[in-house]
N, C-alpha and C positions, 0 to 999 in steps of 0.2 A: 425509481425515488422519482422526483419531478424536480423541475426547474425551479422552486425557491429555494434546493437543497445550494444556489449555486448564490448563493448574495450573502454577502460580506460577511462570516461571521459575527469579525469583534467589531465594528459598526453598531452591531445588535446592539454588544451589551456597553460602547462607551469606553471599552478598555483603554488606557495611557499610559501607551506605547513607545519608549525611545525608535523601536525599531521598528516602528509601522512600514512603512514604505516594504523590509523586508516581509511583514507578516503579509499583506496583504499581496504584494507578489506569489507567498506560498499559498495562498487563499483562493486567486485567481487559478492558477490548477491544481482547479476540479475535475473529478469526474464521477459520475455514476460505473459503480463499475459490480462484482460477485468476489469474491474473497472469502475461506474456511475463514469463521471469526468462533475465538473461546473469551468467555467472560467473565471473573475472579474479578472481586475485591480486592481492593490490594493490597488493606493489612492482614487478611484470612488466605493471601498467596503462599502454600506451602507446601502443596506436592513440586515435585523437580520435573523440566520436560522430559516428554520421553527422546529416548534413542534415538529415534526418526525427526521431527523438530528441532532438535537440536543436529544434528547431519546434516538440513537442510539450511537454518543458521550459517551455521560453518563456513558450511558448502558453498557461497552467496559471496559469504563474508569474504571471503580468499579471495575471490572473482574480484571485489569492487577493487581489495588491496590492489589483486593482479594490474588491475587499467595502468594507472602511469608508466609500468616496464610496461607493458604489451604495446601503446604509445611511443615511450623509452624504443624499444626495440623498430620499430616499424619506420624510427627516422632512417635507420640504420639501412634494416634488411627485410622489405617489405614480402620477401621467398620465408624466414620465418614466423615471422607475423602473422602472415595468411595461415598457416600449421599451427600457429594455435589460434585462432582464432575458433579453428575448425574443430580443435577439442574442446572451445569453450561452447563451441553449438553444440558438442555429443554430453559435455559436464548438465545440460541445459535440459535435454532428452530424458536426463537420466531423474534429475532434479524434481520434471515430470512424472514421472512415474515412480518415483517414492512420494508425490504430492500425493498423487492419488490413493495411496495406500494411507498415508496421516487424513484422508475428511473423513477413513471410517474414528477417526478417534480422536478430532477436532468438530466431526457435523459436517453439516452437506454445505456449499458455496449459499451463501445469500447474497439481497441487493443493500449495497451503499452506496453514501457516496463520500470521498476519501480523497487528502487534500495530504502536502506535502507536514501539513501542521494541524490537521483535524481530519474526523471521521465520524458521520452521520449515519447512527445504524435502525432499527428495529428491534425488541424484543420482548423473554413474553416477563421477561425483568424490566421492572420500570424503575432505574436507583435513583433516590434525587440528589440534588441539585451540588454539585459542591462534592460528591463523592469521588473519592480517586478507585480508577479498576486496574485490574491487570488482565491486559488484552493478547493474546493468543490471533496474533497473524497469520494466514497464507497466502500468497499471491499469487493469484495467477491469470496465465497459467506455469509459467515457468516454476513453481511453485518456492519461494521466496518466502521460509518460515523465519520472521518476528518476531518477539513480543516488547511490546510500549506498556507504559502507562498513560492513560488518560484520566482525564478528568470533566463531569457531569459537568458543561453550564447548562443546558437549555433543553428545555421540551419541545416537542411540536407536535401537532395532530396532523391524523394524513387516513387517508382513506387505508393506509397499507395495515394503520394500531398509530403507533406515539413514538414516535421517533426520537432520538436519545444524542445529542448533541455533544460533542466531548472535544476537547482541546488535547494534544501530544503533551507528554512532558518532557522532559530531561532526555528528551533526546538524544544520541548521537550521531555522531558526521555521516557515520558511517550509517546505520538506518536509514539519517534522511536524506545521502544518495540515494539506496536501495526505491528508498519513496518514489522520488524523483524521476529516477530513469523510466519506476513504469507507467507512470502514468505520461509521463512523456512518450511513453509506446501507446501503453495505450490511447493517448490520446491523436494519436499517427493512426493506429489504428482506425478509428472511428474517420476520421477524415477521408479514409481509402473506399470506407464503408460507403459513407454519404455521395463519393464521388461519382460511384459504380450505375445507379440510376441513371444518372446524365449520361454517362459510355456507352451502354443499351443504346437505348432509345438514338445517340447519334448515329447507333449501326444500321 
């Protein structure tokens, strides 16, 4: 994926939105990423999620719901909070193992551009603008399993093929928070990697 994917999507389409500042913020937090992705037409989506995909989704939804409780415990008993954080790390490792197995069903990881409100990808099928897609997303390496609806709003030509630009629709707060945490984690990871050459040369 290339740097042009980081442009403000909404400015490109002239959307007049009352929540423009919020949407701009969501587009600002955009990363080039690798995820597992399965694409279906929303109106023809009849298959049920696999048990493994549903398990991954439920696993991380429970983790999201437990975050306020973990913070509350941390304010009163740091030892107990530390213990729960260790348990969370063990769950994350389990999720990564399950996600690896899930790739056999959804497909290998592919390059995308991801934000809290949109996804840009290259696919063999190019769907018309306005098409509503049902996406199964597995965020790696943690293995977050998400099902989201996304509307096709633009096509872009690139050296990798035709890029399909989509906007998410009807995201739950939990799904949006999971996306935000994943993006912030990846951005922090990328910053650390970017600093490594300087650290090495300074030695």
